[in-house]
C-alpha positions in Angstrom: -0.1 0.3 0.2 1.4 3.6 -0.9 -0.1 5.9 1.2 -0.9 9.7 -0.6 -0.4 11.7 2.5 2.5 13.4 3.2 5.3 11.3 4.3 3.2 8.3 3.9 1.0 9.6 7.3 -2.4 8.3 7.8 -5.5 11.1 8.7 -8.7 10.6 10.8 -10.8 12.3 12.8 -11.8 11.2 16.4 -14.3 12.0 18.6 -13.1 11.1 22.1 -15.5 8.8 23.8 -17.4 10.7 26.6 -18.5 7.9 28.6 -16.8 8.0 32.0 -14.4 5.5 33.4 -13.6 4.0 36.5 -11.7 7.2 38.2 -14.9 9.5 36.9 -12.9 10.6 33.6 -14.5 10.1 30.4 -12.4 9.0 27.6 -11.1 6.5 25.5 -8.9 3.1 26.0 -5.3 4.0 26.8 -2.6 2.0 24.8 0.9 2.7 23.2 2.0 2.4 19.5 5.2 0.1 19.0 6.2 1.8 16.0 4.5 4.8 15.3 4.5 8.3 16.5 1.1 10.1 16.6 -0.5 13.7 16.8 -3.4 15.4 18.3 -4.6 18.6 16.5 -7.8 19.8 18.5 -10.7 20.7 16.5 -12.7 21.1 19.4 -13.9 20.8 23.5 -11.3 20.5 25.9 -9.4 17.6 27.5 -6.6 16.3 28.9 -3.6 13.5 27.6 -2.6 11.7 30.1 1.0 10.4 29.5 3.7 7.5 30.5 6.7 7.6 29.3 10.8 8.4 29.7 9.7 11.5 31.9 7.1 9.7 33.9 3.5 10.4 34.4 2.6 14.0 32.8 -1.0 15.1 32.2 -1.3 17.7 29.3 -4.1 20.2 28.5 -6.1 19.9 25.4 -8.1 22.9 23.8 -8.5 23.8 20.1 -5.1 25.7 18.3 -3.3 22.9 20.5 -1.0 20.1 18.9 0.6 17.3 20.9 2.6 14.1 19.4 4.0 11.6 21.2 6.5 8.9 20.0 6.4 5.0 19.9 6.4 3.5 23.5 4.3 6.5 25.2 1.2 4.9 26.7 -1.5 7.6 26.3 -5.1 8.2 27.9 -7.5 10.9 26.0 -10.0 13.0 28.7 -12.7 14.0 27.4 -13.3 16.9 30.0 -16.0 19.2 27.7 -17.8 16.0 26.3 -17.0 17.1 22.8 -13.2 16.9 22.5 -12.2 16.1 19.2 -9.3 15.7 17.4 -7.7 15.5 14.1 -5.1 12.6 14.2 -2.2 12.5 12.1 -0.2 8.7 12.6 3.0 8.1 11.1 3.6 4.6 8.9 -0.1 4.4 7.6 -0.4 0.6 7.6 1.0 -0.2 10.5 -1.2 1.6 13.3 -4.5 -0.3 11.3 -2.8 -3.9 11.5 -1.7 -4.5 15.3 0.8 -1.4 16.2 -1.0 -0.3 19.2 -0.9 -2.4 22.2 -4.2 -1.3 24.9 -2.9 -1.7 28.5 -4.8 -4.5 30.0 -3.8 -6.1 33.4 -1.1 -9.0 33.1 -3.4 -12.0 32.3 -4.7 -10.6 29.3 -0.8 -9.6 27.9 0.6 -13.4 28.2 0.1 -14.3 24.8 -1.7 -13.2 21.1 -4.8 -14.9 22.0 -5.3 -13.8 25.3 -5.0 -10.3 23.9 -7.4 -10.8 21.0 -9.8 -12.2 23.4 -10.1 -9.1 25.0 -9.3 -6.7 22.5 -11.9 -7.9 19.9 -14.9 -6.3 18.9 -18.4 -7.7 17.1 -17.5 -5.7 13.8 -13.7 -4.1 13.2 -15.9 -1.6 11.1 -19.2 -1.3 12.7 -21.1 1.9 12.9 -20.9 4.1 15.9 -24.5 3.6 17.0 -24.1 -0.1 16.5 -25.5 -1.1 20.5 -23.5 -4.6 20.4 -20.4 -2.8 19.2 -20.7 -0.3 21.6 -20.9 -2.1 24.8 -18.1 -3.9 23.2 -16.0 -1.0 22.9 -16.7 0.4 26.8 -15.9 -3.5 27.8 -12.8 -2.9 26.3 -12.0 0.7 27.2 -13.0 -0.4 30.7 -10.4 -3.4 30.8 -7.5 -1.0 29.0 -8.5 1.3 32.0 -8.2 -1.0 34.8 -4.8 -1.9 33.9 -3.8 1.3 32.8 -4.8 3.2 36.4 -2.4 1.0 37.9 0.5 1.3 36.0 0.0 4.9 36.3 0.0 4.4 40.1 3.1 2.2 39.9 5.1 4.9 37.8 4.1 7.5 40.0 5.1 5.3 43.3 8.3 3.7 41.8 9.5 5.3 38.7 9.4 4.5 35.0 11.0 1.6 35.3 7.8 -0.1 36.2 6.7 0.5 32.5 9.3 -2.0 31.0 7.2 -5.3 32.1 4.2 -3.7 29.9 7.0 -3.0 27.2 8.2 -6.2 27.2 4.4 -7.4 26.7 3.8 -5.4 24.3 7.0 -6.3 21.9 6.0 -10.1 22.6 2.6 -9.2 21.4 3.7 -8.0 17.9 6.9 -9.7 17.2 5.2 -11.8 14.1 4.1 -8.7 12.7 7.2 -6.9 11.7 7.5 -8.7 8.3 4.2 -7.6 7.2 5.2 -4.1 8.7 8.5 -3.8 6.6 6.3 -4.0 3.3 3.9 -1.1 4.4 7.5 0.8 5.4 8.8 0.1 1.5 5.7 1.0 0.1 5.0 4.0 2.1 8.1 5.9 4.0 10.9 4.8 2.6 9.2 5.0 -1.3 8.4 8.4 -0.7 12.1 9.9 1.2 14.0 7.6 -1.6 11.8 9.6 -4.4 12.9 12.8 -2.3 16.3 12.1 -2.4 15.8 11.4 -6.5 14.6 14.8 -6.9 17.5 16.3 -4.9 19.7 14.6 -7.2 18.0 16.0 -10.1 17.7 19.5 -8.5 21.5 19.6 -7.9 21.8 18.6 -11.5 19.2 21.3 -12.6 16.8 19.2 -14.3 13.2 19.6 -13.8 11.5 17.1 -15.8 10.3 15.4 -13.2 8.3 18.6 -12.1 6.0 18.4 -15.3 4.5 14.9 -13.5 2.8 17.1 -11.0 -0.7 16.2 -9.7 -3.2 17.1 -6.9 -5.4 14.1 -5.5 -8.5 14.6 -3.8 -10.0 12.5 -0.8 -13.1 12.0 0.4 -14.2 11.6 4.0 -16.3 8.5 4.8 -19.7 9.6 5.6 -20.0 6.8 8.9 -17.5 6.5 12.1 -16.3 3.3 13.5 -15.1 2.3 17.1 -11.9 2.8 18.0 -9.9 2.5 20.9 -9.7 6.6 22.0 -13.3 7.4 20.4 -15.3 7.4 17.4 -13.0 7.5 14.4 -13.8 9.2 10.4 -11.3 8.6 8.3 -10.9 9.8 4.3 -10.6 7.7 1.8 -8.1 9.1 -1.0 -8.3 8.5 -4.7 -5.8 8.4 -7.2 -8.1 10.7 -9.4 -7.2 14.2 -10.6 -9.2 16.9 -9.7 -11.5 17.9 -12.4 -9.8 21.1 -14.6 -11.9 24.4 -13.1 
């Protein structure tokens, strides 16, 4: 898959869940990404992004105009304080997050192997529209389970430091270890290919060759008309088209 967004990124709009959690705060399922950096561009509402990373526990305010990004290994939890928090998510390495790059913070007994994790993480339908009662119930159950593990992990980090993250990081790496081969294909067809193309363009410019500019084109994406249940909230993505925009 070659993604047409710049830098082989993926873009989606996420309405953060407004479901109250075990600690009374509304929000999504805490998780980390094993190989991709993620960015939030806040569009609407207010809230917080709680993170567990090399600095320990941090709570970052979210409000329109704010942009925050976090690298692989950062456990993050989006909290919806206003009830209408919506963010534009920009994901590195399109294809990886959609194919298992994320690992939710379930309690340890659900992280022992891929089968145990899949049972905890599965939804009745991966692409069920928001409003599907069975899918919402499953998404809430999954969020609550991830939050249970997260609150224990957060307490451990606050009590004994970032070393408390080591066992969860190890479990996450163990769960995704068989996926690296497939991910390399996404990388080769996405970020690596785009970086190589840019290198070729720089070589052309050094030689004062401009022929490649004659192949310039504009591509338009269309937003899906439905939202699906994701980890942080209800997701609405864009479909990319390889057709040129009609001449005006």
